[in-house]
N, C-alpha and C positions, 0 to 999 in steps of 0.2 A: 197498778196491777194487783197489789195485795188487797185493796179494798174491793175490787171487782169480784173476788172469790167469795165475799160475804153474801153476794146476791145469788149464790148457788144454794143457800140454805132455804128450807121450806118456809120459815117465818119471814123471809125477805119480801114476800108479797105485800106486807104491811108497811114497807119502807119506801113509799113512792117519792117522797121529798128527797131522801138521801140518794135514791137511785138517780134522780134527775141531776143532782150535783155531780155524782160520779160519771154519769154519761156526758156531762158538760166537759169534765176533765179529759175523758177519753176522746171526745171530739176535738178538743184542743190539741191533744197529742197527735191525732191523725192530721189535723190541719197544718201542724208544724213539722210534719214528717221529714221534710227536707233539711231541717235544722237539728234534728235529733241525732245523737250518736248511736252507735251500734246497740248498746244496752237499752237505750231509750226506745229504739225501734222494736226491739224484742219485747220489752215491757208493754208498750202500747199495743202491739199485736195480740199479746195474751189478754190484756184487758178488754180489747174490742171483741175478741172471740168469746170471752166469758160473759160479756154483756149482750151477746147475740148479734153483734155487728159484723156479720160474716164477710161482707164485701170489703169493709175497711181493714179487717184483720188480714184478709188475703193480700190486699195491696201492700200493707205494712210488711208482711212476711216476704213478699216478692222483692221489695226494696231491700230488706235485710239480707236476703240471699245473694243479691247483687254485690254486696260488700264482703261476702264470705270468700 
């Protein structure tokens, strides 16, 4: 989640290699969503939203709200 906020910076357009790594981690979080705790679901939802993965973010948030 914290690293994904770096990609909101203007100079982030130059960080394609790093973005790929962070997107891989976000995808892993999404793929493992059934195994994540409440905090993990929230962090993964925020990370996916910041990376422009709207569909994944919405699904993670929906799963998070089921636990609330």
